C-alpha positions in Angstrom: 30.2 -74.5 -79.8 30.1 -70.9 -81.0 28.1 -70.1 -84.1 28.8 -67.6 -86.9 26.0 -66.6 -89.3 26.9 -65.2 -92.7 24.2 -63.6 -94.9 25.0 -63.9 -98.7 23.1 -61.5 -100.9 22.1 -62.2 -104.5 23.4 -61.1 -108.0 23.0 -57.3 -108.5 22.3 -56.9 -104.8 24.2 -55.8 -101.7 24.2 -55.7 -97.9 21.8 -52.8 -98.2 19.0 -55.0 -99.7 15.7 -55.1 -97.9 16.1 -58.8 -96.7 19.7 -58.2 -95.6 18.8 -55.2 -93.6 15.7 -56.9 -92.1 17.9 -59.8 -91.0 20.5 -57.4 -89.5 17.8 -55.5 -87.5 16.4 -58.8 -86.2 19.8 -60.1 -85.1 20.8 -56.7 -83.5 17.5 -56.8 -81.5 17.2 -60.5 -80.6 20.8 -61.9 -80.8 23.1 -59.0 -80.2 26.0 -61.2 -79.2 25.8 -63.4 -82.3 28.7 -63.3 -84.8 26.8 -62.1 -87.8 28.2 -60.8 -91.0 26.8 -59.5 -94.3 29.7 -59.2 -96.7 29.5 -57.1 -99.8 30.1 -59.8 -102.4 32.0 -59.2 -105.7 29.9 -59.2 -108.8 32.3 -61.9 -110.1 31.8 -65.5 -108.9 35.3 -66.5 -108.1 36.1 -63.3 -106.3 32.8 -63.7 -104.3 33.8 -67.3 -103.4 37.3 -66.1 -102.3 35.7 -63.5 -100.1 33.4 -66.0 -98.5 36.3 -68.5 -98.0 38.2 -65.7 -96.1 35.2 -65.1 -93.9 34.8 -68.8 -93.2 38.5 -69.0 -92.3 38.1 -65.9 -90.0 35.5 -67.9 -88.0 37.5 -71.1 -87.8 36.5 -73.2 -84.8 32.9 -72.0 -85.0 29.9 -73.6 -86.5 29.2 -71.8 -89.8 25.6 -71.0 -90.8 24.5 -69.3 -94.0 21.5 -67.3 -95.1 21.6 -67.1 -98.9 19.2 -65.2 -101.2 19.1 -66.1 -104.9 22.7 -66.3 -106.0 23.7 -66.1 -102.3 21.7 -69.4 -102.0 23.7 -71.0 -104.7 27.0 -69.9 -103.0 25.7 -70.9 -99.6 25.0 -74.4 -100.9 28.6 -74.6 -102.4 30.1 -73.7 -99.0 27.8 -76.0 -96.9 28.8 -78.9 -99.2 32.5 -77.8 -98.9 32.9 -76.9 -95.2 29.7 -78.2 -93.5 27.2 -76.3 -91.4 23.7 -75.3 -92.3 21.9 -72.9 -94.6 18.6 -71.2 -95.0 18.0 -70.5 -98.7 15.6 -67.8 -99.9 14.4 -68.4 -103.5 17.9 -69.9 -104.3 19.4 -69.9 -107.7 19.9 -73.5 -108.7 21.5 -73.2 -112.2 22.6 -69.6 -112.5 25.1 -70.5 -115.2 22.1 -71.1 -117.5 20.2 -68.0 -116.4 23.1 -65.6 -116.6 24.0 -66.5 -120.2 21.3 -63.9 -121.1 23.1 -61.3 -118.9 26.5 -61.4 -120.6 27.9 -57.9 -121.1 28.2 -54.7 -119.0 26.1 -54.1 -115.9 25.8 -51.5 -113.1 25.0 -52.8 -109.6 22.0 -50.7 -108.6 23.1 -50.6 -104.9 26.8 -49.9 -105.3 26.8 -48.2 -108.7 29.8 -50.5 -109.5 30.2 -51.2 -113.2 31.2 -54.7 -114.2 31.1 -56.9 -117.3 29.9 -60.5 -117.1 31.7 -62.8 -119.5 31.7 -66.5 -120.7 34.5 -67.1 -118.1 32.1 -66.1 -115.3 29.6 -68.6 -116.6 32.3 -71.4 -116.5 33.3 -70.3 -113.0 29.7 -70.7 -111.9 29.6 -74.2 -113.4 32.7 -75.0 -111.3 30.9 -73.9 -108.2 27.8 -76.1 -108.9 26.9 -78.8 -106.4 24.6 -81.2 -108.4 24.3 -83.6 -105.4 23.8 -82.7 -101.8 25.6 -84.7 -99.1 23.1 -83.9 -96.4 19.8 -82.4 -97.5 18.7 -82.0 -93.9 21.4 -79.2 -93.6 19.1 -76.9 -95.6 15.9 -75.0 -94.9 14.5 -73.6 -98.2 11.9 -70.9 -98.7 10.3 -70.6 -102.1 7.5 -68.5 -103.5 5.8 -69.8 -106.6 5.4 -66.3 -108.0 9.2 -65.8 -108.3 9.5 -64.0 -111.7 13.3 -64.5 -111.9 13.8 -68.2 -111.0 11.6 -71.3 -111.5 10.9 -72.4 -107.9 10.5 -76.0 -109.1 14.2 -76.3 -109.8 14.9 -75.6 -106.1 12.0 -77.8 -105.0 13.6 -80.7 -107.0 17.3 -80.0 -106.0 16.5 -79.7 -102.3 14.0 -82.6 -102.0 14.6 -84.0 -98.6 15.4 -80.6 -97.1 13.0 -78.6 -95.0 11.0 -77.0 -97.8 8.5 -74.2 -97.3 6.7 -73.3 -100.6 4.3 -70.4 -100.5 1.9 -69.6 -103.3 2.3 -66.3 -105.1 5.0 -63.8 -103.9 7.9 -62.9 -106.0 11.7 -63.1 -106.3 12.2 -60.7 -103.4 10.2 -63.2 -101.2 7.3 -61.2 -99.9 6.8 -61.3 -96.1 10.4 -62.5 -95.5 10.7 -60.8 -92.1 7.9 -62.8 -90.6 10.0 -65.9 -91.1 13.0 -64.7 -89.3 12.2 -66.3 -85.9 11.9 -69.8 -87.5 14.9 -69.1 -89.7 17.1 -68.5 -86.7 15.6 -71.4 -84.7 16.8 -73.7 -87.6 20.2 -72.0 -87.8 21.0 -71.9 -84.1 19.5 -75.3 -83.2 
C-alpha cells in the first residue's frame, strides 16, 4: 500500500525550520517518489488540527506516517491515535496545555512574522487534543535528548513507555544531530 509522510513542525516554528528542511532534503535525495508534505501549521491548535485532518483526507487510501517535532509530536500522537499509522516523535510535547499557560498573550512567529494571541481557549483546545493513553505504543519511535531546555524529556519517556525510545544524553530542544538519524527514522516509517 502507498505511504504518505507528513512532517509536523512545533510551536513558533515552520516548514523552514532546520529539521524540516533537513528532512525534505533527505526525502528529495533518497525517496523522490514518496508522498511527503510539510504543512505550515496554524499557530492555533484547532486550526492546525483541521489543516492536518484535511491532509490526512487528501491521502485517503494511503498509510499515513508522521514526523512530529515538539508540538508537532503532540499533534502527531493525536492523529495516530485517531486514524492509525505510525509516528516518529522528536522531543515531543506531552502536556503543552501546562507549558503554554506561561505563553498566554501576543506572539510573533519568528519564521513567518505572523502575529497571533494565545488565549485560555487555546489551552482548553489543547486539553481536548490530549491522548493520555496510547492504543499501540509500538506505533511510535521517540527521540529524546536529556538537555532539552524547553520540555522535560522524562514526561515523554513515561508517556511513550513501550514505544521505541532513543534517549541521548545532552543535546537540546532542537535535537542536536537530528539529520544523522534520518535513515533509521525512514526505515521505521516505511517498514
